[in-house]
FIKOLZA-1660 file (N, C-alpha, C; in steps of 0.1 Angstrom, whole numbers, plus 5000, padded with zeros to 4 digits):
% residues 108
   i   px   py   pz ch aa at
   1 5008 4988 5000  A  X  N
   1 5000 5000 5000  A  X CA
   1 5009 5012 5000  A  X  C
   2 5006 5022 4991  A  X  N
   2 5013 5034 4990  A  X CA
   2 5005 5046 4996  A  X  C
   3 5011 5053 5005  A  X  N
   3 5004 5065 5011  A  X CA
   3 5012 5077 5005  A  X  C
   4 5004 5086 5000  A  X  N
   4 5010 5098 4995  A  X CA
   4 5014 5107 5007  A  X  C
   5 5026 5112 5007  A  X  N
   5 5030 5121 5017  A  X CA
   5 5031 5136 5012  A  X  C
   6 5026 5144 5020  A  X  N
   6 5026 5159 5017  A  X CA
   6 5038 5165 5024  A  X  C
   7 5048 5169 5017  A  X  N
   7 5060 5175 5023  A  X CA
   7 5058 5189 5028  A  X  C
   8 5047 5196 5023  A  X  N
   8 5046 5210 5027  A  X CA
   8 5037 5211 5039  A  X  C
   9 5044 5215 5050  A  X  N
   9 5037 5217 5063  A  X CA
   9 5029 5229 5065  A  X  C
  10 5030 5239 5056  A  X  N
  10 5023 5252 5057  A  X CA
  10 5015 5254 5044  A  X  C
  11 5003 5259 5046  A  X  N
  11 4995 5263 5034  A  X CA
  11 4986 5275 5038  A  X  C
  12 4988 5285 5030  A  X  N
  12 4980 5297 5031  A  X CA
  12 4981 5305 5018  A  X  C
  13 4969 5309 5013  A  X  N
  13 4969 5316 5000  A  X CA
  13 4961 5329 5002  A  X  C
  14 4967 5340 5000  A  X  N
  14 4960 5353 5002  A  X CA
  14 4961 5362 4990  A  X  C
  15 4952 5371 4989  A  X  N
  15 4953 5382 4979  A  X CA
  15 4950 5395 4987  A  X  C
  16 4959 5404 4987  A  X  N
  16 4957 5417 4995  A  X CA
  16 4960 5429 4986  A  X  C
  17 4954 5440 4989  A  X  N
  17 4957 5453 4982  A  X CA
  17 4963 5462 4992  A  X  C
  18 4974 5469 4987  A  X  N
  18 4980 5479 4996  A  X CA
  18 4976 5493 4990  A  X  C
  19 4972 5501 4999  A  X  N
  19 4967 5515 4996  A  X CA
  19 4972 5525 5006  A  X  C
  20 4973 5537 5002  A  X  N
  20 4977 5548 5011  A  X CA
  20 4966 5549 5022  A  X  C
  21 4970 5552 5034  A  X  N
  21 4961 5554 5045  A  X CA
  21 4962 5568 5051  A  X  C
  22 4953 5573 5059  A  X  N
  22 4954 5586 5065  A  X CA
  22 4965 5587 5075  A  X  C
  23 4967 5576 5082  A  X  N
  23 4978 5575 5092  A  X CA
  23 4980 5561 5097  A  X  C
  24 4992 5558 5101  A  X  N
  24 4995 5545 5107  A  X CA
  24 4992 5533 5097  A  X  C
  25 4990 5521 5103  A  X  N
  25 4988 5509 5096  A  X CA
  25 4973 5505 5099  A  X  C
  26 4966 5502 5088  A  X  N
  26 4952 5498 5089  A  X CA
  26 4951 5485 5081  A  X  C
  27 4945 5475 5088  A  X  N
  27 4942 5462 5081  A  X CA
  27 4928 5460 5081  A  X  C
  28 4922 5457 5070  A  X  N
  28 4908 5454 5068  A  X CA
  28 4906 5441 5061  A  X  C
  29 4895 5434 5065  A  X  N
  29 4890 5422 5057  A  X CA
  29 4879 5427 5048  A  X  C
  30 4880 5424 5035  A  X  N
  30 4870 5429 5026  A  X CA
  30 4856 5425 5030  A  X  C
  31 4847 5434 5028  A  X  N
  31 4833 5431 5032  A  X CA
  31 4828 5419 5023  A  X  C
  32 4822 5410 5029  A  X  N
  32 4816 5398 5022  A  X CA
  32 4826 5387 5019  A  X  C
  33 4838 5388 5024  A  X  N
  33 4848 5378 5021  A  X CA
  33 4843 5365 5027  A  X  C
  34 4843 5355 5018  A  X  N
  34 4838 5341 5022  A  X CA
  34 4850 5332 5020  A  X  C
  35 4852 5323 5030  A  X  N
  35 4863 5314 5030  A  X CA
  35 4857 5300 5033  A  X  C
  36 4859 5291 5024  A  X  N
  36 4855 5277 5026  A  X CA
  36 4865 5270 5035  A  X  C
  37 4863 5271 5048  A  X  N
  37 4872 5264 5057  A  X CA
  37 4865 5261 5070  A  X  C
  38 4868 5250 5075  A  X  N
  38 4862 5246 5088  A  X CA
  38 4874 5241 5097  A  X  C
  39 4874 5245 5109  A  X  N
  39 4864 5253 5116  A  X CA
  39 4865 5268 5113  A  X  C
  40 4854 5274 5110  A  X  N
  40 4854 5289 5107  A  X CA
  40 4859 5297 5118  A  X  C
  41 4859 5292 5131  A  X  N
  41 4864 5300 5142  A  X CA
  41 4879 5302 5142  A  X  C
  42 4886 5295 5133  A  X  N
  42 4900 5297 5132  A  X CA
  42 4903 5310 5123  A  X  C
  43 4894 5313 5115  A  X  N
  43 4897 5324 5105  A  X CA
  43 4901 5337 5111  A  X  C
  44 4894 5342 5121  A  X  N
  44 4899 5355 5127  A  X CA
  44 4914 5355 5131  A  X  C
  45 4918 5343 5137  A  X  N
  45 4932 5342 5140  A  X CA
  45 4941 5342 5128  A  X  C
  46 4937 5335 5117  A  X  N
  46 4944 5335 5105  A  X CA
  46 4945 5349 5099  A  X  C
  47 4934 5357 5099  A  X  N
  47 4935 5371 5094  A  X CA
  47 4944 5379 5103  A  X  C
  48 4944 5378 5116  A  X  N
  48 4953 5385 5124  A  X CA
  48 4967 5382 5122  A  X  C
  49 4970 5369 5119  A  X  N
  49 4984 5365 5115  A  X CA
  49 4988 5371 5102  A  X  C
  50 4979 5373 5092  A  X  N
  50 4983 5380 5080  A  X CA
  50 4987 5394 5083  A  X  C
  51 4979 5401 5091  A  X  N
  51 4982 5415 5095  A  X CA
  51 4996 5415 5102  A  X  C
  52 4998 5406 5111  A  X  N
  52 5011 5406 5119  A  X CA
  52 5023 5404 5109  A  X  C
  53 5022 5395 5100  A  X  N
  53 5032 5393 5090  A  X CA
  53 5035 5405 5082  A  X  C
  54 5025 5411 5077  A  X  N
  54 5026 5424 5069  A  X CA
  54 5033 5435 5077  A  X  C
  55 5028 5437 5089  A  X  N
  55 5034 5447 5098  A  X CA
  55 5049 5444 5101  A  X  C
  56 5052 5432 5103  A  X  N
  56 5066 5428 5106  A  X CA
  56 5075 5431 5094  A  X  C
  57 5071 5427 5082  A  X  N
  57 5079 5430 5070  A  X CA
  57 5080 5445 5068  A  X  C
  58 5069 5453 5069  A  X  N
  58 5070 5467 5066  A  X CA
  58 5078 5474 5077  A  X  C
  59 5079 5468 5089  A  X  N
  59 5087 5475 5100  A  X CA
  59 5102 5472 5100  A  X  C
  60 5106 5464 5090  A  X  N
  60 5121 5461 5090  A  X CA
  60 5128 5473 5087  A  X  C
  61 5139 5476 5094  A  X  N
  61 5147 5488 5092  A  X CA
  61 5152 5491 5078  A  X  C
  62 5155 5480 5071  A  X  N
  62 5161 5482 5057  A  X CA
  62 5151 5488 5048  A  X  C
  63 5138 5487 5051  A  X  N
  63 5128 5492 5042  A  X CA
  63 5125 5507 5044  A  X  C
  64 5127 5511 5056  A  X  N
  64 5125 5526 5059  A  X CA
  64 5111 5530 5056  A  X  C
  65 5101 5522 5057  A  X  N
  65 5087 5525 5053  A  X CA
  65 5081 5533 5065  A  X  C
  66 5078 5545 5062  A  X  N
  66 5071 5554 5072  A  X CA
  66 5058 5558 5068  A  X  C
  67 5054 5555 5055  A  X  N
  67 5042 5560 5050  A  X CA
  67 5030 5552 5056  A  X  C
  68 5019 5559 5057  A  X  N
  68 5007 5552 5063  A  X CA
  68 5002 5542 5052  A  X  C
  69 4998 5530 5057  A  X  N
  69 4995 5520 5048  A  X CA
  69 4981 5513 5052  A  X  C
  70 4973 5511 5042  A  X  N
  70 4960 5504 5044  A  X CA
  70 4961 5491 5036  A  X  C
  71 4959 5480 5043  A  X  N
  71 4959 5467 5036  A  X CA
  71 4945 5461 5037  A  X  C
  72 4940 5457 5025  A  X  N
  72 4927 5450 5024  A  X CA
  72 4929 5436 5020  A  X  C
  73 4924 5427 5029  A  X  N
  73 4925 5413 5026  A  X CA
  73 4913 5409 5017  A  X  C
  74 4916 5405 5004  A  X  N
  74 4905 5403 4994  A  X CA
  74 4901 5389 4992  A  X  C
  75 4911 5380 4993  A  X  N
  75 4908 5366 4991  A  X CA
  75 4917 5357 5000  A  X  C
  76 4911 5346 5004  A  X  N
  76 4918 5337 5013  A  X CA
  76 4915 5323 5009  A  X  C
  77 4925 5314 5009  A  X  N
  77 4923 5300 5007  A  X CA
  77 4930 5293 5018  A  X  C
  78 4923 5283 5024  A  X  N
  78 4929 5276 5035  A  X CA
  78 4926 5261 5033  A  X  C
  79 4934 5252 5038  A  X  N
  79 4931 5238 5037  A  X CA
  79 4932 5232 5051  A  X  C
  80 4925 5221 5053  A  X  N
  80 4924 5214 5066  A  X CA
  80 4938 5210 5070  A  X  C
  81 4946 5205 5061  A  X  N
  81 4960 5201 5064  A  X CA
  81 4970 5212 5060  A  X  C
  82 4977 5218 5069  A  X  N
  82 4987 5227 5066  A  X CA
  82 4984 5242 5069  A  X  C
  83 4971 5245 5070  A  X  N
  83 4967 5259 5073  A  X CA
  83 4967 5261 5088  A  X  C
  84 4975 5271 5092  A  X  N
  84 4975 5275 5106  A  X CA
  84 4980 5289 5107  A  X  C
  85 4981 5295 5119  A  X  N
  85 4985 5309 5120  A  X CA
  85 4999 5312 5114  A  X  C
  86 5008 5303 5117  A  X  N
  86 5022 5306 5111  A  X CA
  86 5022 5307 5096  A  X  C
  87 5014 5298 5090  A  X  N
  87 5013 5298 5075  A  X CA
  87 5008 5311 5070  A  X  C
  88 4998 5317 5077  A  X  N
  88 4992 5329 5073  A  X CA
  88 5001 5341 5076  A  X  C
  89 5008 5340 5087  A  X  N
  89 5018 5351 5090  A  X CA
  89 5029 5351 5079  A  X  C
  90 5034 5340 5075  A  X  N
  90 5044 5339 5064  A  X CA
  90 5038 5345 5051  A  X  C
  91 5025 5341 5048  A  X  N
  91 5019 5346 5036  A  X CA
  91 5018 5362 5036  A  X  C
  92 5015 5367 5048  A  X  N
  92 5014 5382 5049  A  X CA
  92 5028 5388 5048  A  X  C
  93 5038 5382 5054  A  X  N
  93 5052 5387 5053  A  X CA
  93 5056 5387 5038  A  X  C
  94 5054 5376 5031  A  X  N
  94 5058 5375 5017  A  X CA
  94 5050 5385 5008  A  X  C
  95 5037 5387 5011  A  X  N
  95 5029 5396 5003  A  X CA
  95 5035 5410 5005  A  X  C
  96 5038 5414 5017  A  X  N
  96 5044 5428 5019  A  X CA
  96 5057 5429 5012  A  X  C
  97 5066 5419 5013  A  X  N
  97 5079 5419 5006  A  X CA
  97 5077 5421 4991  A  X  C
  98 5068 5413 4985  A  X  N
  98 5065 5415 4971  A  X CA
  98 5060 5429 4967  A  X  C
  99 5051 5434 4976  A  X  N
  99 5046 5448 4973  A  X CA
  99 5058 5458 4974  A  X  C
 100 5067 5456 4984  A  X  N
 100 5078 5465 4985  A  X CA
 100 5087 5464 4973  A  X  C
 101 5090 5452 4968  A  X  N
 101 5098 5450 4957  A  X CA
 101 5092 5457 4944  A  X  C
 102 5079 5455 4942  A  X  N
 102 5073 5461 4931  A  X CA
 102 5072 5476 4932  A  X  C
 103 5071 5482 4943  A  X  N
 103 5070 5496 4945  A  X CA
 103 5084 5502 4942  A  X  C
 104 5095 5495 4944  A  X  N
 104 5108 5500 4942  A  X CA
 104 5113 5499 4927  A  X  C
 105 5105 5492 4919  A  X  N
 105 5108 5490 4905  A  X CA
 105 5107 5504 4898  A  X  C
 106 5115 5507 4889  A  X  N
 106 5114 5519 4881  A  X CA
 106 5101 5518 4872  A  X  C
 107 5094 5529 4872  A  X  N
 107 5082 5530 4864  A  X CA
 107 5085 5534 4849  A  X  C
 108 5078 5528 4840  A  X  N
 108 5081 5532 4826  A  X CA
 108 5070 5541 4821  A  X  C
% end
């Protein structure tokens, strides 16, 4: 008997928008965001972890980000195996890093 092994211990997929804010750091979950995941009670912790990962990346000294930022969580995908707070924190961290990289690119 062969059992398939999943080597990836973390799974989180997010889509976020970065926008200017009046002041500070603002994190919002898009109105009407629906996520097919059980138990649904885990989702607020996952969302908070996304915000934590984004704030951590933006706060790194090498970025020098002082501008007010609003982040809107638009889409989320989670799976029963591998989705947990750390996975969502990492996803937020990587999303912010990608946004910073794209914002540093020269505009044509």
